[in-house]
N, C-alpha and C positions, 0 to 999 in steps of 0.2 A: 844088668840088672832090670829086669821089666817090672816096672805099678802097674798094679790095677788098671787106673784111672787113664795109663798109655795103652794096654790090651785092645787089640784090632781084635774081635770076633769071641766067641763062647770059649772057642779052644783054649787060646791066650788067656784069657779070662782066668779059667779054670786052672792052668797052668800056674799063673802067680800067686790067686786064693793060698794054692796051696803049699806053695813056697814060703808063703807070708805066715800059713798057718804053721808049717814047720818053725819056721825059725822063731815064730812068740812060745811055740812048747818049747823047744828046745833053753831057748833063755827062761821058761820057768822052772826047768828042772835045775837050771841053773846057779838059777836065786836060792832054789829051795835048800840044797846041797847048802851053797854059802850059811842061810840062815841055822841049818841045823848043825854046822861047823861051829855057828858063834853064838848061839848056842850052852853047846857041849864044853866049848872052851869058859864060858861063864859061870857055867852049874856047878856039872862031875868034874872037872880039871883034866880029866881024861887025854885032849885034845888044847891044842894051842893053833889059834886061828890068829892068822893076821890080814888083813888087807891093804894095800900100796895103790896110791898114785898120787902123780903130778900134775901143777898147775903150769896150763902152757904160759911160757918163758912174757909173750905180748900181753899179756894180763898186767905184769906188771911194769913195762917195759915205763918210764919216764920223760917229760913230761908228759902227761893224758891231754888227748888232742880231741880238740871239740870233733865229734863224728867220724873219730879215727884216723882222720884225713890228714898228715903232718901240713900247715905250709909251705909251699914251696920254698922261700928265703930259707928252710930249715931243714928240709927232704933227705937230705944228704949226711946230715948230720947223726951221731950215733945217740942212740938213746940209752941212757942205763937199763940193764934188768936184771932179774936174778929166777936163781929155779927154787920152787918152792914143793914140797914133798913132805905129804904127811900118811903117817904108815897107824892104823888101829890094833891093837894086839890086847881083843874081847878079852876084858878079866883083867886086864893090867893097869891098860893108860891108852894113851893116843900123842904121838911122835913127832916132833915137824921139824924140819930140817929143811934148812936155809942157804943155799949157793948164790955166791958173789956173781958178778957178769960174765968172768973169763972162764969161769966151771963150769965144767964139759958134764952134762947132764945125759951121758950113756952109760953102759954097765957097768962099770968101777962105780958111780954115784951109788946106784941102785944099788948095787950090793955091798958097800959103804953104807948106809941108811938103811940096811935091813940087819948088816951087823949089829953099827949099834941099838938099835930098837930092841935087837936078842941078849945082847948084853944087859940093858937096865933089866930088861924082861926078867932076866938068869938073876940077876941083885937084886930085883923086887922080890918074887917069889924064895930065895931065900932070908930077908929079911920078916918074912911074914910065913915062917916055916911050913913053907906049899911045896907040896913035890912039884918036880920038873915033871911035865908031861912028856910021852915015851913017843905023840906024835905032832906033825907042822903043817900045818895045809896053810898053803899062802894064796890068796886073789891077787890077781893085777890086771889091768886091763892088756892086751896084747899087740899094741902097737906098737912095732918099732921108730926107736929113734936115729937108728943109725943103720945104712944102707947093709 
């Protein structure tokens, strides 16, 4: 990826600017779709909109070291960490899941947390006498955790 600040010459500058503008336009379109789905999920109820993401495991490793670097005498000791995943089902609730340090955070984890959120959503809709939406839209990041 060539950044505009690293471009040498007008042709590279123009190409980098064009790529940046296309990226920003695509990002805006993605967000517009998400905001429309979120609004429909909250108001009309004809659509269920869910967004999910997990925190980086290292953010929750203990103990926390000043500057992020462990002292040499404890550098080889494993630090406990945990998996934190949150799913927002718009118009229903926010669901947060914690997994221990031995929990793998791959596809099974994502599907399990998604299943639990949808089960809670179904129960909520039944208790409030609201119909089950016919469509589900899931928004998540696209970074794979496994090769």
